[in-house]
C-alpha positions as CSV (number, residue, x, y, z in Angstrom):
1,M,-207.5,-22.1,-35.4
2,A,-205.5,-25.3,-35.9
3,F,-204.7,-26.8,-39.3
4,N,-204.3,-30.5,-39.8
5,G,-201.7,-32.0,-42.2
6,R,-204.1,-32.3,-45.1
7,T,-205.1,-28.6,-44.9
8,M,-201.5,-27.6,-44.7
9,R,-200.7,-29.7,-47.8
10,R,-203.5,-28.0,-49.7
11,I,-202.3,-24.6,-48.7
12,G,-198.8,-25.6,-49.8
13,Y,-200.0,-26.9,-53.1
14,A,-202.0,-23.8,-53.7
15,G,-199.0,-21.6,-52.9
16,L,-196.8,-23.6,-55.3
17,I,-199.4,-23.3,-58.1
18,G,-199.7,-19.6,-57.4
19,L,-195.9,-19.1,-57.6
20,A,-195.7,-21.1,-60.8
21,L,-198.4,-19.1,-62.5
22,N,-197.0,-15.8,-61.2
23,G,-193.5,-16.8,-62.3
24,T,-194.8,-17.5,-65.8
25,A,-196.4,-14.1,-65.9
26,L,-193.3,-12.4,-64.7
27,A,-191.2,-14.3,-67.3
28,Q,-193.4,-13.0,-70.1
29,K,-193.4,-9.5,-68.8
30,G,-189.6,-9.7,-68.5
31,A,-189.3,-10.7,-72.2
32,D,-188.0,-8.0,-74.4
33,A,-189.2,-7.3,-78.0
34,T,-186.3,-5.1,-79.0
35,G,-184.4,-6.4,-82.0
36,L,-184.8,-7.4,-85.7
37,W,-188.0,-9.4,-86.6
38,Q,-189.0,-11.3,-89.8
39,T,-192.6,-10.7,-90.8
40,E,-194.8,-13.7,-91.2
41,T,-194.8,-13.4,-95.0
42,A,-191.0,-13.2,-95.0
43,G,-191.2,-10.1,-97.2
44,S,-190.0,-7.6,-94.7
45,K,-187.9,-7.1,-91.6
46,V,-188.9,-4.8,-88.8
47,R,-186.6,-3.3,-86.2
48,I,-188.4,-3.0,-82.9
49,A,-187.1,-0.6,-80.2
50,R,-188.4,0.7,-76.9
51,C,-190.4,3.9,-77.1
52,G,-192.2,5.3,-74.1
53,A,-193.6,2.5,-72.0
54,G,-193.9,0.2,-75.0
55,Y,-192.4,-0.5,-78.4
56,C,-192.1,1.1,-81.9
57,G,-191.2,-0.7,-85.1
58,T,-189.4,0.6,-88.2
59,L,-189.1,-1.2,-91.5
60,A,-185.5,-2.4,-91.9
61,S,-186.0,-4.1,-95.3
62,T,-188.7,-4.8,-97.7
63,A,-189.4,-7.1,-100.7
64,G,-190.0,-5.6,-104.1
65,P,-189.6,-1.9,-105.0
66,G,-190.1,-0.8,-101.3
67,L,-192.0,2.4,-102.1
68,D,-194.8,3.7,-100.0
69,A,-197.0,3.7,-103.2
70,K,-200.4,3.3,-101.3
71,N,-199.8,6.1,-98.9
72,P,-202.9,8.4,-98.7
73,D,-200.6,11.4,-98.8
74,A,-199.6,11.7,-102.5
75,S,-196.4,13.5,-101.6
76,L,-195.1,10.3,-99.7
77,R,-195.9,7.7,-102.4
78,S,-192.4,7.8,-103.8
79,R,-190.6,7.5,-100.5
80,N,-188.6,4.4,-99.7
81,L,-190.3,2.3,-97.0
82,V,-187.0,1.4,-95.3
83,G,-186.8,3.6,-92.2
84,V,-190.6,4.3,-92.0
85,Q,-192.1,3.7,-88.6
86,I,-195.0,1.2,-89.0
87,M,-195.6,0.4,-85.3
88,D,-196.3,2.7,-82.4
89,A,-197.4,0.5,-79.5
90,R,-196.6,2.6,-76.4
91,T,-199.5,1.7,-74.1
92,P,-199.1,-1.5,-71.9
93,S,-202.4,-3.5,-71.8
94,G,-202.3,-6.8,-69.9
95,D,-199.6,-8.9,-71.7
96,A,-199.6,-6.7,-74.8
97,F,-198.7,-3.2,-75.9
98,E,-201.4,-1.2,-77.8
99,G,-201.2,1.6,-80.3
100,T,-201.3,1.9,-84.1
101,L,-199.9,-0.1,-87.0
102,Y,-199.3,1.3,-90.5
103,N,-199.8,-1.2,-93.3
104,P,-197.9,0.0,-96.4
105,N,-199.7,-2.7,-98.5
106,D,-203.0,-0.6,-98.3
107,G,-201.7,2.7,-97.0
108,K,-203.9,2.5,-93.9
109,T,-203.2,2.9,-90.2
110,Y,-205.0,0.5,-87.8
111,A,-205.5,0.1,-84.1
112,G,-203.1,-2.6,-83.2
113,S,-201.0,-4.4,-80.6
114,V,-197.9,-6.4,-80.1
115,T,-197.7,-9.3,-77.7
116,I,-194.4,-10.9,-76.7
117,K,-195.1,-14.7,-77.0
118,G,-191.6,-15.8,-76.1
119,P,-188.0,-14.7,-76.5
120,N,-188.1,-15.2,-80.3
121,V,-191.8,-14.7,-81.2
122,V,-194.1,-11.7,-81.2
123,E,-197.7,-11.5,-82.3
124,V,-198.7,-8.4,-84.1
125,S,-202.4,-7.7,-84.5
126,G,-204.2,-4.9,-86.4
127,C,-208.0,-4.2,-86.2
128,V,-210.7,-2.2,-87.9
129,M,-213.4,-1.1,-85.4
130,S,-212.0,-3.7,-82.9
131,V,-213.9,-6.3,-84.8
132,F,-212.1,-7.3,-88.0
133,C,-208.6,-8.2,-87.0
134,K,-205.6,-9.8,-88.7
135,R,-202.7,-11.3,-86.8
136,Q,-199.2,-12.1,-87.8
137,T,-196.5,-14.0,-85.9
138,W,-193.1,-12.5,-86.4
139,K,-189.8,-14.4,-85.6
140,R,-186.6,-12.9,-84.3
141,V,-183.8,-12.6,-86.7
142,N,-180.5,-13.7,-85.1
């Protein structure tokens, strides 16, 4: 089968587009979420580290008294929130990592995910019954 010049150009363009799209996906997958992150409300900072095939996040600082006052376990309500793991997202899923998120504001643990949006931005999402979701954009602290 012979290809004319026009067909070869189309194949070449398709290849370039494929490489560009694949390169973007690889760049996102190569991004790393480890480090210190400012929450969207600027009230807390979370240290994200690798755990398993994904990421875990621990509160590094909080605004206010910083106690786990809403924890369903009464024995934990007087503990300091700094050092408490609030994110466990060990399961890769597409461009995100899925797991659980603990919200100290209401003392509940939600199904959640973290998605690396760029070198200095992650999106954290927590859901109830996979229907009612809240998202926050966190920014890296330099």
